N, C-alpha and C positions, 0 to 999 in steps of 0.2 A: 705583061710577066709578072709585075709587081702584086698586080689585084688575084693573079692566079696563087702567089705565095702566101696571101693573107688566107685565101680560101682553102687551100691545102692545112694551113695551121689551124685554121677552125674546125676542120674537118677531124684533124686528129686528135683534139680535145676528147677526153673521156667522157661519155654521156651521164648525166646525174653529178658530176664534180664540180663545184662552184669555184670560182678561183678567189684565193682569199685577198681580203682589202688590203689595200697599201698602206704601212706605216705611216701613224701622224709625226710630224716632228715637233719636239718637246720645246717649249719656249720659256727660256731661261730669265728674259729680262723680268716680268713680275715676281718671280722669286727672288731675284736678287734685290730688287728694291723694296719688298717687304722685309728681308734680311737686314738691309742697310736700316731702314727706319728703326727694326728693333734693337739692333745694337747701339744706334744713335740715342735712341730713348732711353734704354737701360743705362747707356753712360752718363746722359743729363740727370737721370733720377738718381744714380748713385751720388753723383757730386751735389746734388740739391741735399740729398739725405745727410751728407759728412758737413754741410756748410751750415745745415739747420740746427745740429746738434754740436758746433762749433761754439766754442764760449766766446763773447765777446772780447775778451781780455787776451786770448790767444790770438785773436783775428786781428786785434791792434799789435799784438807783438809781432806777427808776421809782417804787418805793413808798416811797422815804424823799424825802418834799415838806418836811420840815422844814430849816430853815437853821439850826440849833444845831450847833454842834461835838459830836462823840462824846463822850460821857462813860464813866469808870470804870463798870463793873457793881457794883464796892463803893466808896463814898464814905467816906474817912477822918472819924472824929468831929470832928477839931480843923480841918476845912475848912467853907467854903462850898459849899452845893452848886450855886450857879452859878460857880464857879471853873473856870477851865480846867485839863483832867488834866494831870500832869507826868508826864516819862518813866517808866517803870518802875524801880523801884529796881533791879532786877538790872543795868540797861544804864546806872546811873551808878556814877562812883566814888564809896567813900565818904567821907561828910563833905561832897561837893558839894552845891549847891543844885539845886533843879527847875529845868527847862528847859522854856521855852514852846515846843511843837512848832508852832506857828500864827505866830512871831515870823519875821521874815526873818534868814537866816543873817548872824553877823557874823564875818567873816574877819580874821584878825591883822594887823597892820600888816607891808607888806613891808619888806625891807632897802632902805636908800636906792639908788637905782640911780646909776650914773654917768653925767655929761652925755653926751648924745648927739653924736654926731660932727657932724651935720648941726644947722645954727642953726635950721632950720624945724621948729617943733613942730605936729602935726597939732593941730585944735582938739578940744576935748572930746567933741563931739556926734559927731565923724567917726571916732574911735578910742578904744579903751578905755584908762583910765587905765593908767598903769604899775602903780599899787599894786594894782590888781586881777589882773593878768595873773602868775603864778607864773614864776620863771627855769627856763630850759630847761637841764637838765643833760646834758650829753653821756654818751652809755654807756662805760662802762669797758671795753675789749678786752682780755683778757689776753693777754701775750706769747706767741708759738709757741716751745716748746723744742724744742730737738733731740732726735729719737727715742734712747732708750738702747738701744742691743743687746742681745739676750736673752744669757742668760748661757747657756754648753753645759751640758747635763744633767751631773752627777756621774757619776764611774766609780766603781762600785761594786766592790770587791776582797774577796776572801777570803783567808785565810791556812790553808794545806796543813797546816803543823804550825809551832812555836814558833820553829824555826830554818830553815823552807824558804823559797823565794821567794813572793811575794803573785802570783797569778793572778786575771785577769780571770773574770766570770762568763762561763758559754759562749754567752749571747745578750745582748747589749745591750740596754737597756731600750727603745731608740725602735725595735727591729725584731721584726716578726711571729715567733713559733716556726716552726721548720723544721730537717729533718733536716741540711741543709747546716751548720748552725750547730754540730753537735754536734763536739766535739774528737776526732781520731784518739787511740787509746791510744799512750802512750809507749813501751810494752815489750810485746813479743809474749808470749803466756801459754802455759804448757806445755799441750798437748793432753793428753786423757786418752785411757784404753786402748781398745783396739778392741772393738766389739761385733758379735753376741754372743759372751759369754764362755764358754768350753767347759764343758759340762754345766750351762747356765744356762737353756736352753729344753728344750720338749718338743712335738712336734707333733701338730696337734689337727685337726679338721675345720674351724675357723675359721682355723687358721694355727699358727705357732709361739708358744707361750704361755710365759710365765716360769715357773720352777721353783725350788724349794731343791735346790742340788747335792748330791749322795751325801756330800760332806765338810762338808755344813751352810752351805755360803756362800750367802748372800742378796742380791739383786739391790740393794736400798736401801744395802747397804754395797760391793759388789762395783763397781758403777757410780759410787759416791759421788765427789764432788771432795775430795782429801785437804785436812785442816784439822787444823791444831794450836793450841789454845788458849794464848795469850800471857798471859793474863790471865783474874780472874774475874768479867768484865763479863758483863751479862746479854746474850746472843746475839739478834741480829734477821736473818731471812731474809727478803731483797726477792725476790719472785718477779713476773716480766713475765708476763702472762697472754695468752691468745688468738692467739698466734704460729701462723706457718704457712698463715694465709688473706691475708695482705696481704704480698707479697714486700719490698717495701722498707720496711716496720715491722719485719718479722722480720731482714732484714740489716741494720739499724740497732741493734736490739737485741744480735744477736751479735756484732757487730764493735766497737761503742762501748761497751758496759757491760763494768764491771770483772768478770772470771771469778766473782768468788764471787757475783755475781748468778744466781740460778736462773730458768730459761727454761720455760714451759709452754707444751705445743704443743696444738692442738685434734686430736681423732683425725680430724676430716672434711678434714683437712689433705691435699692432692694432694703425691705426692713426701715423705712422712714421713720416709722413711728417709734422705734426702739431707739433711732439715734436722737430724736429730737427730746425724747424722755431722758436720756444718759445726758447731752448737751446742759438742759436745763436743771437736772440735779446736780451739776457741777456749777451752776451759777450763772450760764451763759445765756444771753438773748439770742432767738434764731430767726434766721432770715430763709426765704425760698427763693432760689435762683431761678428768674424768670427767662426761660430759653427765648432770645429774641435774636433776630438778623443782626450779625455783626460784619465789619469789613472781612473780605475774604471769602464771602459767600459765593457760590455753593460750596467750596472747598471746606470751609469750616461751617459745617450742618448743626443747626440748633436742634434739629431731633424731630420727631412726630409731631410734637407738643409746641415748633418752634411759631413766634409770631414773625411773619413776613409782611415786607412794605408791599408785595404783589398780590397777597391774599385778600379776600374779601373781608370787611370788617365783622361780618358774622361769624366768620371763620375763625379770625383772631379771637372772636369772645368766645367762641366753644372751647378752643383750645386753652384760653386762659382759665376758663372754670375748671377744665381738667387737671390743670397745675395745681392751683387752691385747694381742690380735694383730695390731694394726695395724703395730708396730714393735718393734725391741729396744733395750736400752741406758738405759732410764729406771728413776729409783730408786724411783718410785712415783707415784700420782694424786693429783689436787687437785680438791675436790669446793666448789663454792661453797655459802653459806648459803642453806637455803629449807625448803620443808615436807619434802622428801626427807630431809635429813640430820636433822630434829627427828622423824621417824618410827620406826616400828618396822623398816620394811623395811631400815634401813640396817645393822642387827646381822648379817645373813647375807652382804651384801657386803663388812664387815669381816672376816669369819670367812675370806672365800674370798680377801682380801689378805694375811692372815696365812698361808696355807697357801702361797701363792706368794712369800712373803718380800718383799713391797713395802711400802712406806711409805705412810701416809694423813695427807695434809693437810687439815684440814678440822675443824669443830666437830661436837659429837655423838657422839662415840665414846666412850661409858659402857659398853656392854655388852660380856661377856667371850665369847668369847676375842676380841681385836683386836689390830692389827698394832701397830707403830712409830707414834706419832701425832706430828704438829706441829700445835699449836694456832694458827690463825688470829685476827689481831687488827683486821684489816679493812683499807678501800680507801684508797691514798693519793691518788687522783685521783678522787673522788666527783665533784666538780666542776672541770672541767678548765679552770681559768685560774691564772696565777701565783701569786696570793695565797694561793688556796685549797688549792693542793698544798703550798706551803709552812706553811701552817698545820697540814695533817694530817701533814706530817713532823714536826714539834715535838710533835704530841700523839701520834705513834706510837712516839716514842723516848721520851716522859714514860711512856706505857704501857708499854712494855718495861722500863724500870727501876723501875717499880712492883709490875707483876705478874708479870715474868720473861720468858723468852724466848716470842718469839712470830715468826709469820711473816705478813707484810705484802704484799697485792697492788696491782701496778699495772699499767696499760695501756702500750703502745708509742706513745702520740701524741708527738708533739713537744713540746709544753708541758711533759709530764711528764718524757720523758727530760732536758731541758734543765734543769728544777729538780732533778731527782733526782741528777746528777751531782755537782755541787758539794754536795751535802747528804751523799751516801755518804762522800766524803772527811772529813766532819766529825764522824761518829757517834764516832769514838774520843774526840774532846775532850768530847763530850756524854756520855760513859760507858757507850757501847754498843758491842758489837763485831758487826760484819758479818759473817756466815756463811753456808754453804750449808744448805739447809733440812736436810740429813741430818745436820747436827751438833746440830739442836734436841733430838731427843728424849733426850739425854744430860745436858741441862741441866735445872735448876729451872725449871718453868713449862711445858717441854716434857713430853712423855708417852712413855714406852718400853714 
C-alpha cells in the first residue's frame, strides 16, 4: 500500500519541473568565534595603547595608594624608622640642622615699611600683609656714555739709512695691494749695452744661438750688469720670474724695481726681443726660464718645449736649442726645482750650456762638465699675503748669511712687489748685499 502511494505521488509530479534543493542550515559557531576574537583583540589593543601612552609618573601615582610620606632608601642607625626624612646632606650647609620638607616655609621678617600715605588700610582678608610682600627694587639702568672715536691706524715707517730721511711703506695697511701704489724710482738707471754683441751668436735651423766668441767672451759675462763688491757680505740675487706673459706685471717689474734685480722671461712670451731690450735699457740683467718638468706633472705642463725626464736626450737637446733661439742678450737660464733637475737628464743640458757660455741658475748641477752655477734658495712668495712674504724675506736673508750666496725667486704680483721694495733697501743693514745673479758664482756658496 505504501509503495502504491509513492508511485502515485511520483506520477502526480508535473513533468519538466525539478524539485528545489533543501535549505542548508547556517552554522553560527565560527561566526561567534571570529566576533569574540575581534572584540577581545580590540579591547587588548586599546588597553595596550593607553598603557603605552601613560606617563610613568601617572602610573606610579595610580599604584601609590599609601598615604605615608616617602622614605629614604637607607635609614640612619640613630634615627627612628617612622621619622620624617631630612634633606640630603649635600643640600645643607655644614653644621645646620635638618629641615622638615613637609613643614610650611617660614619667611624671614620683612623690614618695617613706612606708613602709607592713605589713612585707609585694607582689611587683612582682602589684601596680603605687607610682611608677606617683598619690596620692589627698581632696575638699575647704566648711564649712556658718549662714543669714543676710534684712533687712526699707526703709520709705519722705515729707515733707509742711519742718516737718511724716513719714508713710509709703499702701501698703507688699510689699502689693498695694487701696482698703482708702487713708488716710481728716484733716479734713472744706466742702460746696458746693445744686443746681440758681435761674434756672440751663430745662425742655426732654429734661429740665432749664443756661442762663445773667438776671443773667449761668454754671454754670462758680456751681457751681465756691472757689479763692484764694496764689502764681504754674502750676496743675494732676487729674480722676478714669469715675465712677458702679463703686460702690466712685466712693465711694473721693469720700471719700478731696482736695476740690481734680475728679470726672468718666459720663452713662450710674445715680442720677447722687445721685452729684453726694455729690461736691459732699465739696467736689469735678463734670464730665460727653462721649461722643465716640475712636481705635479702632467697637470703642470711645461709646454711643447718642455724638458722631460721621460724624453730622449736628443729630444731634450733639440727643445733646449728652440728655447735659446727665442732671443738674445740673456746671461743664462733659470730652471725651477723638480724631477728634471734631480734626474740624469740634466747632465747633458748642463754640458750644452757650458759650450755656449751661459749661466745656469738652479739646483742639481753636480755632474761635470758644468757651466757657472748660481744656487737657488727658494721662493719669497709661496703664499701671497703681506705677513707671509715678509716672514719669507727674513728667512731668506738668514739663509744667505748662514749658507752663503743664494738666488731667491719671486713673482710680479702687486703684494709681492710692495713688500719687496722696502725690504731690498734694508738688506745692507741685515748684512746681505743685493747683487745681479751673474755676480753669485764668484762668491762662496755660489758655484763657478
